[in-house]
C-alpha positions, -999 to +999 in steps of 0.1 A: +019-595-029+038-624-049+066-599-066+073-590-027+075-625-017+099-633-044+118-602-038+123-614-002+134-649-013+156-637-037+171-613-009+176-640+018+194-660-007+219-633-014+226-628+026+234-664+026+245-678-009+239-712-015+275-733-015+283-761-031+312-784-021+321-792-056+360-790-060+370-775-100+392-797-114+424-783-134+442-801-159+483-803-148+498-770-157+467-753-154+458-752-193+423-758-181+397-765-156+362-776-152+343-754-129+307-764-138+295-803-142+260-808-154+244-831-128+263-819-099+254-792-073+214-801-077+213-790-111+205-813-143+225-792-163+249-759-166+246-738-198+248-703-208+286-690-195+295-655-190+330-642-174+346-614-165+380-602-147+374-580-115+395-549-107+414-573-081+422-599-110+395-622-096+377-644-123+344-645-124+325-675-141+287-668-144+262-698-155+226-707-156+214-738-127+188-752-150+174-777-123+147-797-144+166-802-172+182-788-197+157-775-217+158-732-216+124-723-196+112-738-161+133-735-128+169-717-140+191-697-113+217-675-120+251-689-106+284-679-100+320-694-091+350-671-086+384-678-093+417-660-077+444-681-095+435-674-132+412-698-136+433-730-119+408-738-093+373-726-082+356-716-051+322-729-041+287-720-064+269-690-053+231-683-066+234-648-078+195-648-092+174-673-076+146-682-101+123-695-068+109-721-097+107-689-124+137-686-153+166-663-147+199-661-171+214-649-199+238-634-178+257-601-191+285-591-167+306-561-169+333-544-146+324-506-143+359-491-147+350-460-125+343-477-092+353-511-103+317-526-095+307-560-112+276-550-129+252-580-141+220-575-165+203-607-165+166-620-183+136-633-162+102-649-174+076-671-153+087-706-152+054-715-164+054-702-199+077-713-230+093-691-253+070-702-281+043-688-257+060-658-251+069-651-290+030-655-300+022-629-273-001-656-253+013-643-215+009-613-194+035-587-189+043-599-159+049-636-173+067-620-204+105-616-204+118-588-182+154-574-177+172-569-142+207-556-132+225-565-099+254-549-083+288-565-065+312-541-049+332-568-031+346-584-060+319-607-069+312-625-032+280-606-029+252-591-054+221-569-045+191-583-054+177-577-090+163-543-099+139-543-126+147-518-156+123-533-183+102-504-188+137-484-195+150-507-222+123-530-239+091-518-259+057-525-256+056-543-289+085-568-284+077-601-269+111-624-266+141-606-245+175-614-241+208-599-232+237-611-241+244-636-231+283-634-223+302-605-213+293-568-215+320-539-223+328-507-206+338-481-231+375-471-224+382-442-243+370-406-263+335-389-256+316-422-243+344-432-218+327-447-188+296-460-210+286-493-204+274-513-236+253-543-230+248-561-264+209-578-262+185-591-287+149-593-291+116-603-313+086-581-322+051-587-329+040-587-368+026-559-384-007-555-386-027-577-409+005-604-412-004-640-398+002-637-363+025-669-355+051-655-334+078-674-345+085-664-380+123-653-382+121-623-396+107-612-362+140-611-347+166-583-339+195-571-318+198-537-296+217-527-272+218-514-235+232-480-229+248-469-191+263-438-185+263-439-144+277-472-136+246-491-142+221-469-121+199-459-150+194-477-189+180-467-220+181-481-258+208-477-278+206-488-316+179-508-321+178-532-356+145-530-365+145-541-402+124-578-399+126-587-435+141-623-431+170-621-449+193-612-419+180-623-384+199-605-359+199-628-323+227-630-296+248-604-297+285-597-284+307-567-289+338-552-283+358-516-285+381-509-309+414-485-306+398-460-328+370-459-300+345-477-323+326-502-309+320-538-331+291-559-330+284-595-338+255-613-339+243-647-342+221-649-376+188-667-366+179-684-398+182-658-421+181-661-458+214-651-468+244-672-468+259-672-436+256-674-397+271-647-380+264-609-387+284-581-377+281-540-381+302-512-362+290-481-341+311-448-341+288-433-316+293-456-281+265-478-296+238-452-299+232-461-339+250-485-359+270-474-389+254-497-415+230-528-409+238-561-397+253-576-427+272-613-431+305-615-422+315-639-445+351-647-428+331-669-403+313-690-424+327-721-404+302-710-376+268-730-370+240-712-355+252-705-320+259-676-297+294-664-304+319-637-283+344-614-293+368-596-272+401-569-282+429-579-271+448-547-253+476-535-281+465-569-304+440-585-323+402-587-319+390-623-313+362-644-322+351-677-303+322-701-316+323-739-327+337-745-359+314-769-379+289-753-401+259-778-396+265-787-361+280-774-322+312-791-322+351-782-324+354-747-304+377-725-320+391-689-322+396-668-349+414-631-348+408-603-370+438-576-372+417-551-397+386-543-369+366-569-377+363-567-415+377-600-421+390-631-397+415-655-398+410-687-378+435-692-353+433-721-331+408-751-331+405-762-295+394-795-302+366-821-320+344-823-295+309-811-294+308-775-281+283-742-278+278-714-261+317-697-250+327-662-235+360-647-240+380-629-213+417-614-209+440-629-183+469-606-183+488-592-209+501-625-226+472-645-215+434-656-225+409-670-210+378-690-227+345-701-207+327-727-229+301-756-230+315-788-239+317-825-235+324-857-251+291-873-261+272-838-259+276-799-255+262-797-223+279-820-204+300-790-187+316-760-191+349-757-192+377-727-190+404-729-210+438-711-207+455-695-240+490-678-246+485-651-267+513-664-287+489-694-296+466-668-317 
């Protein structure tokens, strides 16, 4: 009965979206804009940006709207603002997935190339439990991390109610679970063209007989979610399940390379190897990895944080993230001309605090980056910056 009530509340919220009249700010010449300012619109903090461009050219900027504070637990909604002018100005804020006191977040959107529909995956847990409790296995399956999918067929104006797919994509032994965060990808070439690939991560219960602290870093791993029918059905792709504590793949991002391989880049969650970024490739559309995740030494300036990758059409592979190894500060963009074997820093956007980010193509000569930043802390605003490809 509780689930039915929540579904009805979410459905009603989608039929009559919550709007906020706050106007987005844009710098002269449309170099940047600020779609989210913490403390505005009824939310204490906005975090976890994700962005895609629809078939009609509309920029969708997703985020978590955190009501009770900046923390990762509690009352959290997935919110959205739309831009029809390339990220210069933004329409009103709408609630895409209402937490109704619970936690909904980790948006991972992708545009289905066959239909143009926007497919959005998100993660859920009860607002009454913490990540630590989930990691220790102290919660019921209903309270724990669960996975949902939604669709928009009208350019992101409205989304279907969240539909649960947990049983298809989460193993019973997994505890923590997170989609993305950041954009997912749709493959465009080869035998897997049309496949939706969503990078994700999880934690596993320790082996029998091991101390069950639930928070030991070696229990982290990455995986992929795959759909070959536009998001109607899902299955697990590759699963990184070494759990050796050396390379702990966590929040992940992906890009399709010109040769059809998929490049995966992941946060290293306190592994013992030297480096905070891991990567690998898949030659079968995300079903398996060509090799286990390993440290990417060319990204040794990046701290422990989420990052984003994007391959420009006819151009290089890009990576975004902060560029101070010990602090979330100085958002930068790197480029790779060899499919992710190595990276060169292309541009540092500022020296201000900065954290999570997501890259998006804005035509042939412009790239957008949606990222957390501020003057005193990294979670004051979510800014959208437009960058010329020539600058990168």
